[in-house]
C-alpha positions in Angstrom: 117.0 78.3 127.0 116.7 76.2 123.9 115.1 77.6 120.7 112.0 75.6 121.5 111.7 77.3 124.9 111.7 80.9 123.6 108.4 82.6 122.8 107.7 85.5 120.5 105.1 88.1 119.7 105.0 89.3 116.1 103.3 92.7 115.8 101.5 94.1 112.8 102.0 97.8 112.6 99.2 100.0 111.3 96.0 99.4 113.1 97.7 97.3 115.7 100.5 99.4 117.2 99.2 102.7 116.0 96.5 104.2 113.8 98.0 106.2 111.0 95.4 105.5 108.4 94.6 109.2 108.0 98.2 109.9 107.0 98.1 107.0 104.5 94.9 108.3 103.0 96.2 111.8 102.6 99.4 110.6 101.1 97.8 108.2 98.6 95.1 110.7 97.7 97.7 113.5 97.0 100.2 111.2 95.2 97.6 109.7 92.9 95.9 113.0 92.2 99.3 114.4 91.1 99.5 111.5 88.6 96.0 112.3 87.2 94.5 109.2 88.9 92.3 110.4 91.8 90.9 107.8 94.2 88.0 107.8 96.6 88.2 107.1 100.3 86.3 103.8 99.8 88.9 102.7 97.2 91.7 103.6 99.7 90.0 101.6 102.5 89.5 98.5 100.3 93.3 98.2 99.7 94.6 99.6 103.0 97.3 97.3 104.5 98.4 95.7 101.2 101.8 96.1 99.6 102.3 99.1 97.3 102.7 96.9 94.2 99.3 95.2 94.9 97.6 98.6 95.6 99.0 100.3 92.5 98.3 97.4 90.1 94.8 97.3 91.6 94.3 100.9 90.5 96.3 101.0 87.2 96.0 97.4 86.0 98.3 94.3 86.2 100.7 95.6 83.5 102.0 98.6 85.5 105.8 98.6 85.2 107.9 98.0 88.3 109.7 101.3 87.9 106.4 103.1 87.9 105.4 101.3 91.0 108.6 102.4 92.7 108.3 106.0 91.5 104.7 106.5 92.6 105.1 104.4 95.8 108.2 106.4 96.8 106.3 109.7 96.3 103.5 108.5 98.5 105.7 107.1 101.2 107.8 110.2 101.5 104.7 112.2 102.1 103.5 109.7 104.7 106.9 109.7 106.5 106.9 113.5 106.5 103.5 113.6 108.3 104.7 111.0 110.8 107.8 113.2 111.6 106.0 116.5 111.7 102.6 115.7 113.1 103.6 112.8 115.3 102.0 109.4 116.1 100.8 107.6 119.2 100.5 104.0 120.4 97.0 102.6 120.5 95.4 101.8 123.9 97.1 99.0 125.8 100.1 98.6 123.4 102.8 100.3 125.6 101.8 98.2 128.6 102.1 95.0 126.7 105.3 95.9 125.0 106.9 96.5 128.4 105.4 93.5 130.1 106.3 91.1 127.4 109.8 92.4 127.2 110.3 92.0 131.0 108.9 88.5 130.8 111.5 87.5 128.2 109.3 87.3 125.1 111.0 88.2 121.9 109.2 90.8 119.9 109.2 91.7 116.2 107.3 93.8 113.8 105.9 92.0 110.7 104.5 94.6 108.3 103.5 95.0 104.7 104.9 98.6 104.9 108.2 99.7 103.4 111.3 99.4 105.7 111.8 103.2 105.8 108.2 103.6 107.0 108.6 100.9 109.7 111.9 102.3 111.0 110.4 105.9 111.0 107.4 104.6 113.0 109.5 102.7 115.5 111.6 105.8 116.2 108.6 108.1 116.4 106.9 105.8 118.9 110.1 105.4 120.9 109.7 101.6 121.1 113.2 100.6 119.9 114.1 98.9 123.3 111.3 96.4 122.9 111.7 95.4 119.3 114.2 92.6 118.5 113.6 92.4 114.8 111.7 94.0 111.9 110.4 92.4 108.7 108.9 94.7 106.0 107.8 94.8 102.4 111.3 94.6 100.9 112.0 91.4 102.8 109.3 89.3 101.1 108.0 88.4 97.7 104.4 87.9 98.7 102.2 90.1 100.9 99.7 88.9 103.5 97.7 86.6 103.6 100.9 84.8 102.5 102.7 83.7 105.7 106.1 84.7 104.4 106.4 87.9 106.5 105.6 86.1 109.7 107.9 83.1 109.0 110.8 85.5 108.3 110.1 87.5 111.5 110.0 84.3 113.5 113.3 83.2 112.0 114.9 86.6 112.8 114.0 86.4 116.5 115.1 82.7 116.6 111.7 81.3 117.7 109.8 78.4 116.0 106.5 79.4 114.4 104.7 77.1 116.8 105.9 79.3 119.7 104.8 82.7 118.1 101.7 84.8 118.6 100.7 87.3 115.9 98.8 90.5 116.9 96.9 91.8 113.9 93.9 94.0 113.0 93.2 92.7 109.5 91.7 89.4 108.3 94.5 89.0 105.7 97.1 89.2 108.4 95.3 86.8 110.7 95.0 84.3 107.8 98.7 84.6 107.1 99.5 83.9 110.7 97.3 80.8 110.7 99.0 79.6 107.5 102.3 80.1 109.4 101.1 77.8 112.2 101.0 80.6 114.7 98.5 81.6 117.4 96.6 84.9 116.9 95.2 87.9 118.7 92.8 90.1 116.7 92.3 93.8 117.4 89.1 95.3 116.0 90.6 98.7 115.2 89.8 98.7 111.5 87.8 95.5 110.9 85.0 94.0 113.0 84.8 90.5 111.6 88.0 88.9 112.8 88.8 85.2 113.2 91.5 84.7 115.9 92.2 82.8 119.0 91.4 85.9 121.0 89.6 89.0 119.7 89.4 92.3 121.5 88.4 95.9 120.7 91.6 97.2 122.2 94.7 95.6 123.8 93.6 97.2 127.1 90.9 94.5 127.2 93.3 91.6 127.1 93.4 89.3 130.1 96.6 89.6 132.1 97.3 85.9 131.3 96.3 86.1 127.6 99.7 85.6 126.1 100.8 82.9 128.6 97.5 81.1 128.0 98.2 80.9 124.3 101.8 79.8 124.8 102.6 78.6 128.4 106.3 78.6 129.4 
């Protein structure tokens, strides 16, 4: 196969592969409370899915120092990973079926997430999906978060597939906008947002037509 013949699926993580929003909420709530900066659940929801630097500067102001972002962010993420390891996580409906089918059909698959790399690798291991994932792109790999297309373009490069042959599976408007800016086709999953603009929109991946991926990018 030439590079132009390969096809790839780029997966967002939280809200798409799994739902770990509750763990993120608890970790952010406790980390920021320990800093004397409590947040509400509505504040958490408004920034969920963004990079930590964006979230923390949104709470503390644009002048928050980089070392403070790293310190507070590391505290939150270690609490999150500990909950993943001790309480466990599960794939959302339909995800396992599609990971297996796409792998068997020769699609390359990558994770393209705004989460830190340690979170992403912990999730992949906890979900036992390593055999299906060919590459992983995370917060440390990019300078700009979604809706900037950088994370998707880098993921496509890492699996060796042109952006025009990639499909992004996302649950958030910002991620879908980033995918469109990257020149990629899109599948939106209404797990956390109801108003999604994508080539195909479903409530869960169980609802996807058996030919959905092939229809977006034929062989």
